[in-house]
C-alpha positions as CSV (number, residue, x, y, z in Angstrom):
1,M,-45.1,71.7,13.7
2,S,-44.2,71.6,9.7
3,A,-41.8,68.8,8.6
4,A,-39.6,72.2,7.7
5,G,-39.9,73.6,11.2
6,R,-38.5,70.3,12.8
7,D,-34.6,69.1,12.1
8,S,-35.1,65.4,10.5
9,D,-32.0,64.6,12.6
10,I,-33.6,65.1,16.0
11,P,-35.5,62.1,17.4
12,D,-39.3,62.1,17.8
13,S,-40.2,61.6,21.8
14,D,-43.0,59.9,21.2
15,A,-41.4,56.8,18.9
16,Y,-38.7,54.3,19.6
17,D,-35.5,55.4,18.1
18,G,-35.6,53.6,15.1
19,A,-38.5,52.4,14.7
20,P,-41.2,54.4,12.1
21,H,-43.6,56.8,14.0
22,P,-47.1,55.9,14.8
23,R,-48.2,58.4,12.4
24,F,-47.0,56.4,9.4
25,A,-48.5,52.8,10.4
26,Q,-51.1,51.9,8.3
27,R,-52.5,48.8,10.1
28,L,-53.7,48.3,13.6
29,Y,-53.9,44.8,15.0
30,G,-55.8,43.7,17.9
31,H,-58.2,46.5,18.4
32,L,-60.6,46.3,16.0
33,P,-63.5,46.6,19.3
34,A,-62.0,49.8,20.0
35,E,-61.9,51.1,16.2
36,T,-65.1,50.1,15.8
37,E,-66.3,52.5,18.9
38,M,-64.7,55.0,17.6
39,L,-66.0,54.9,14.3
40,N,-69.8,54.3,15.3
41,A,-69.9,56.9,17.3
42,Y,-68.4,59.3,14.7
43,R,-71.1,58.2,12.3
44,T,-73.8,58.2,15.0
45,G,-73.4,62.1,15.6
46,R,-72.1,60.7,19.3
47,L,-68.7,61.7,19.2
48,A,-67.1,62.8,22.5
49,H,-65.2,65.9,22.1
50,A,-62.0,63.9,23.9
51,W,-61.0,60.7,24.5
52,L,-59.0,59.6,27.2
53,I,-57.1,56.4,25.4
54,G,-55.2,54.3,27.9
55,G,-53.2,51.0,28.2
56,A,-49.7,50.1,29.0
57,P,-47.1,51.5,27.0
58,G,-46.5,50.0,23.1
59,V,-49.8,48.5,23.0
60,G,-51.5,50.2,20.1
61,K,-52.5,53.2,21.8
62,A,-50.6,56.2,19.1
63,T,-51.4,54.3,16.3
64,L,-55.2,54.3,17.0
65,A,-55.2,57.7,17.9
66,W,-53.5,58.7,14.7
67,R,-55.5,56.3,12.7
68,F,-58.5,58.3,14.0
69,A,-57.1,61.7,13.4
70,R,-56.3,60.8,10.2
71,F,-60.0,59.6,9.5
72,L,-61.5,62.6,10.6
73,L,-59.1,64.5,8.8
74,S,-60.0,62.8,5.8
75,H,-63.4,62.5,6.2
76,P,-65.1,65.7,7.9
77,D,-68.8,64.8,6.9
78,P,-69.7,62.0,9.2
79,N,-72.7,61.5,7.0
80,S,-70.6,60.9,3.7
81,R,-71.1,57.7,2.2
82,A,-67.1,56.9,3.2
83,V,-67.9,56.7,6.3
84,S,-71.6,55.3,6.0
85,Q,-69.2,51.9,4.2
86,A,-66.0,52.4,6.5
87,R,-65.6,48.8,8.2
88,D,-62.4,50.9,9.9
89,L,-60.6,54.1,10.4
90,A,-58.2,52.9,7.4
91,V,-57.2,55.8,5.5
92,E,-54.8,56.0,1.9
93,D,-51.5,57.3,2.6
94,S,-51.8,59.0,-0.2
95,H,-55.3,61.0,0.8
96,P,-54.3,64.6,1.1
97,A,-54.8,64.6,4.5
98,A,-52.9,61.6,5.3
99,R,-50.1,63.2,3.6
100,L,-50.4,65.8,5.5
101,L,-50.5,64.6,9.0
102,A,-46.8,62.3,7.9
103,G,-45.5,65.3,7.1
104,H,-46.1,67.0,10.5
105,A,-48.0,69.7,8.2
106,H,-51.6,69.6,8.6
107,P,-53.4,73.3,9.8
108,D,-56.3,71.8,11.8
109,F,-53.8,69.1,13.7
110,A,-51.4,69.9,16.8
111,L,-49.4,67.4,18.8
112,L,-48.5,67.5,22.0
113,R,-45.5,66.1,23.2
114,R,-41.8,66.7,24.8
115,E,-40.1,69.1,22.6
116,W,-36.7,69.4,22.1
117,D,-34.6,71.4,24.1
118,A,-31.8,72.6,21.8
119,K,-29.3,73.9,24.5
120,T,-29.1,70.6,26.0
121,K,-29.7,68.1,22.8
122,K,-32.1,66.0,24.7
123,H,-36.3,66.1,25.3
124,F,-37.9,68.1,27.7
125,T,-38.6,65.6,30.6
126,L,-42.2,67.1,30.3
127,I,-44.6,68.6,28.4
128,R,-44.6,72.5,28.9
129,V,-47.5,74.6,29.4
130,D,-46.3,77.1,27.1
131,D,-46.2,74.5,24.7
132,V,-49.6,73.0,25.6
133,R,-51.2,76.8,24.8
134,E,-49.0,76.9,21.5
135,K,-50.1,74.2,20.0
136,L,-53.5,74.3,20.9
137,G,-53.7,77.7,19.5
138,V,-55.3,75.7,16.7
139,F,-58.7,75.2,18.4
140,Q,-58.6,79.1,18.8
141,L,-58.7,79.6,14.6
142,S,-60.9,78.2,12.1
143,A,-60.3,75.1,10.3
144,A,-58.4,75.8,7.1
145,Y,-60.2,73.1,5.7
146,G,-63.6,73.9,7.2
147,G,-63.8,70.7,8.6
148,W,-62.1,69.3,12.2
149,R,-59.8,70.5,14.4
150,V,-57.6,67.5,16.1
151,A,-55.1,67.5,18.6
152,I,-53.3,64.5,20.1
153,V,-51.6,64.8,23.5
154,D,-49.1,61.4,23.9
155,A,-48.8,61.1,26.5
156,A,-50.9,62.4,29.5
157,D,-48.1,60.9,31.4
158,D,-45.8,63.6,31.1
159,L,-47.9,66.5,31.5
160,N,-46.9,68.5,35.1
161,V,-49.7,70.2,37.1
162,A,-49.5,73.4,35.0
163,S,-49.4,71.8,31.4
164,A,-52.7,69.5,32.7
165,N,-54.7,72.6,33.3
166,A,-53.9,74.4,30.2
167,L,-55.3,71.4,28.6
168,L,-58.4,71.2,30.9
169,K,-59.1,74.5,29.7
170,V,-59.6,73.3,26.3
171,I,-61.4,70.2,27.1
172,E,-63.6,72.3,29.4
173,E,-64.9,74.5,26.4
174,P,-64.4,73.0,23.2
175,P,-65.5,74.7,20.2
176,P,-67.3,73.1,17.5
177,R,-66.2,70.3,15.6
178,S,-62.8,69.6,17.9
179,L,-61.5,66.8,18.9
180,I,-58.9,65.8,21.7
181,L,-57.2,62.4,21.8
182,I,-55.5,61.4,25.0
183,I,-52.7,58.6,25.3
184,A,-52.3,57.9,28.7
185,H,-50.1,54.9,29.5
186,R,-51.4,55.1,33.3
187,P,-55.3,56.5,33.0
188,G,-55.7,56.4,36.7
189,Q,-53.3,59.1,37.3
190,V,-54.1,61.6,35.4
191,L,-56.5,64.4,36.4
192,P,-59.6,63.5,37.5
193,T,-60.9,66.5,36.2
194,I,-59.7,65.7,32.8
195,R,-60.7,62.2,33.7
196,S,-64.4,63.0,34.1
197,R,-64.3,65.2,30.7
198,C,-62.9,62.2,28.8
199,R,-64.7,59.2,27.1
200,R,-62.5,56.4,27.9
201,L,-61.0,53.8,26.1
202,I,-58.7,51.1,27.6
203,L,-56.2,49.0,25.1
204,E,-55.6,45.1,26.0
205,P,-52.2,43.7,25.7
206,L,-51.3,42.7,22.4
207,T,-51.2,39.0,21.7
208,P,-47.9,37.6,21.0
209,E,-49.0,36.9,17.5
210,N,-50.1,40.2,17.0
211,V,-46.9,41.4,18.1
212,V,-45.4,39.4,15.3
213,N,-47.4,41.0,12.8
214,V,-46.8,44.6,14.0
215,V,-42.7,43.9,14.3
216,D,-43.4,42.4,10.6
217,G,-44.4,45.4,9.1
218,L,-41.7,47.6,10.4
219,G,-38.7,47.0,7.9
220,A,-35.6,46.6,8.7
221,P,-33.8,46.2,11.0
222,W,-36.7,44.6,13.0
223,A,-38.6,42.6,10.6
224,T,-35.0,41.4,9.1
225,A,-34.1,40.1,13.0
226,G,-35.3,36.8,12.0
227,E,-38.8,34.7,12.7
228,D,-37.4,32.6,15.8
229,R,-35.9,36.4,17.1
230,I,-39.0,38.0,16.5
231,A,-40.9,35.4,18.0
232,A,-38.8,35.3,20.9
233,A,-39.0,38.6,21.7
234,A,-42.9,38.6,21.0
235,A,-43.0,36.4,23.8
236,R,-41.7,38.1,26.5
237,A,-43.0,41.6,25.9
238,D,-46.2,41.2,28.2
239,G,-47.8,42.3,24.9
240,S,-46.2,45.1,24.0
241,V,-44.6,46.6,21.1
242,R,-42.3,48.6,22.3
243,E,-40.9,45.8,24.4
244,A,-40.5,43.6,21.8
245,L,-38.4,46.1,20.0
246,R,-36.2,46.3,23.4
247,W,-35.4,42.8,23.2
248,L,-34.3,43.0,19.7
249,D,-32.7,46.6,19.4
250,P,-28.5,45.5,19.9
251,K,-28.0,49.0,21.4
252,A,-29.8,47.6,24.1
253,Q,-29.0,44.1,24.6
254,E,-26.4,44.6,27.0
255,I,-29.0,46.6,29.9
256,G,-31.2,43.6,29.0
257,A,-28.7,41.2,29.9
258,L,-27.9,43.2,33.3
259,I,-31.3,43.9,34.3
260,D,-32.3,39.8,33.6
261,R,-28.9,38.9,35.7
262,A,-30.7,41.6,38.7
263,I,-33.8,40.5,38.6
264,A,-32.9,36.6,38.8
265,R,-31.2,37.2,42.1
266,L,-33.8,39.1,43.9
267,P,-34.8,40.1,46.5
268,Q,-30.9,39.5,46.6
269,S,-28.6,41.8,44.8
270,D,-25.4,42.2,42.8
271,P,-23.7,45.5,44.2
272,Q,-21.4,45.5,40.5
273,V,-24.8,44.8,38.7
274,V,-27.2,47.6,40.0
275,I,-24.2,50.3,40.0
276,K,-24.0,49.3,35.9
277,I,-28.0,49.6,36.1
278,A,-27.6,52.9,37.7
279,D,-25.4,54.0,35.0
280,A,-27.3,52.6,32.6
281,V,-30.3,54.2,33.0
282,A,-29.1,58.0,34.0
283,G,-27.1,58.3,31.1
284,R,-28.2,61.0,28.0
285,E,-31.2,59.7,26.3
286,S,-31.7,56.9,29.1
287,E,-35.3,57.3,29.1
288,D,-36.0,53.8,27.2
289,N,-33.6,52.0,29.5
290,F,-35.3,53.6,32.8
291,E,-38.8,52.9,31.7
292,R,-37.7,49.1,30.7
293,F,-35.8,48.7,34.3
294,T,-39.3,50.3,35.9
295,L,-41.0,47.6,34.0
296,A,-38.8,44.5,34.7
297,I,-38.8,45.6,38.7
298,F,-42.9,45.5,39.1
299,D,-43.1,42.6,36.5
300,W,-40.8,40.6,39.2
301,L,-43.3,41.9,41.8
302,A,-46.6,40.8,39.9
303,T,-44.9,37.3,40.0
304,Q,-44.1,37.8,43.3
305,A,-47.8,38.4,44.6
306,R,-49.2,35.2,42.3
307,Q,-47.3,32.9,44.1
308,P,-48.4,30.4,46.9
309,S,-48.2,33.4,50.0
310,T,-48.6,33.6,53.8
311,P,-51.0,36.5,55.2
312,A,-47.4,37.9,56.0
313,R,-45.3,37.9,52.7
314,L,-48.5,39.3,50.7
315,E,-48.0,42.6,53.2
316,A,-44.7,42.6,52.5
317,I,-45.4,42.3,48.7
318,A,-47.9,45.2,49.6
319,D,-46.1,47.5,51.4
320,L,-42.8,47.0,48.5
321,W,-45.5,47.9,45.6
322,R,-46.3,51.1,47.6
323,V,-42.7,51.8,48.8
324,L,-41.7,51.2,45.1
325,R,-44.3,53.3,43.2
326,A,-44.0,55.8,45.5
327,Q,-40.1,56.1,44.9
328,T,-40.4,56.2,41.0
329,D,-43.6,58.4,41.1
330,E,-41.1,61.0,42.5
331,T,-38.0,60.6,40.7
332,E,-40.0,60.7,37.4
333,A,-42.2,64.2,38.8
334,V,-39.2,65.9,40.1
335,N,-36.4,64.4,37.7
336,L,-34.9,63.1,40.4
337,D,-31.3,61.7,40.7
338,K,-32.3,58.0,38.4
339,R,-28.4,56.2,39.7
340,V,-29.7,57.0,43.8
341,H,-33.4,55.8,42.9
342,V,-32.3,52.3,41.4
343,V,-29.8,52.2,44.1
344,A,-33.1,53.0,46.7
345,L,-34.8,50.5,45.1
346,F,-32.6,47.4,45.4
347,E,-32.4,48.4,48.9
348,A,-36.1,48.5,49.7
349,I,-36.5,45.0,47.9
350,A,-33.5,43.8,50.2
351,Q,-34.7,44.8,53.6
352,R,-37.5,43.2,52.8
353,G,-36.2,39.8,51.3
354,R,-36.7,38.0,54.4
355,A,-40.2,38.2,54.1
356,L,-40.4,37.6,50.3
357,R,-38.6,34.5,50.5
358,S,-41.5,33.1,53.3
359,A,-43.7,30.6,52.2
């Protein structure tokens, strides 16, 4: 979509609120092997038409996808000197193709993401099938600049069955010189028929040092939060820039403190804290709060699994993992009441409290 076709006041569904969109990132930290793999595939004529870029939220998947899209659209000839001499996928932001991408105005590029619902003043909860068909129409047209046509899907986790199948049709019969970059936070849950037709690239969590480097490049207010605060946020971020931003975001500090209080008491819970968390994750535009809560719960459960345990305790942990995963997937898939979901999760943990406490 062109810059003119989108209200600048509408938040991006594929970026952290208040932080620069990944399309503006000029540096990629921690993933040189993945970047080199893509570059080598391109200049040796072995470029897969579809890539599945997997990894936890906030590790740089979107940054890598935009970086690759910008490189192909800027250097459409893989045999050119610029490609053969390139050390990475960097492109100057002054390049015409880069400027068009930055403005959502490149005619040979499509971005599939959750769109804005003008009626509810919120993003749709999923990538709708009509949006997939409309955006992927770029592959039915001749390339405006005679080069590649590229699409980024951010993220596959937001596709439903219908929209995933619409995407699959293009992947199954790709036109010449087409590239689809599919970002997936949980690649194992992507439609198997899509996975089987993609070259997979899994990104590992970033080091705390790399998280600090990324935050330092985001500008105010993130880079000006103070060296100690940024380092502390990076240390708690589990290799995710997105998670580090949550720790630095003044708007998210209250929910973060509530989640910390709740996690510290598990498997017991404070009903008042549970209700406050339930209200926070179910409010308007509360996707980040819900994601933060979900990650915290599963991080806590992973920590429990790493502790010395009896077979009975390990079985209780595995059972609880299955229950929480199923409840979370159902809530996200059919947009169930998140307040009820939060209360149910704490109840499920409490019911297994005795088994979880046994050494």
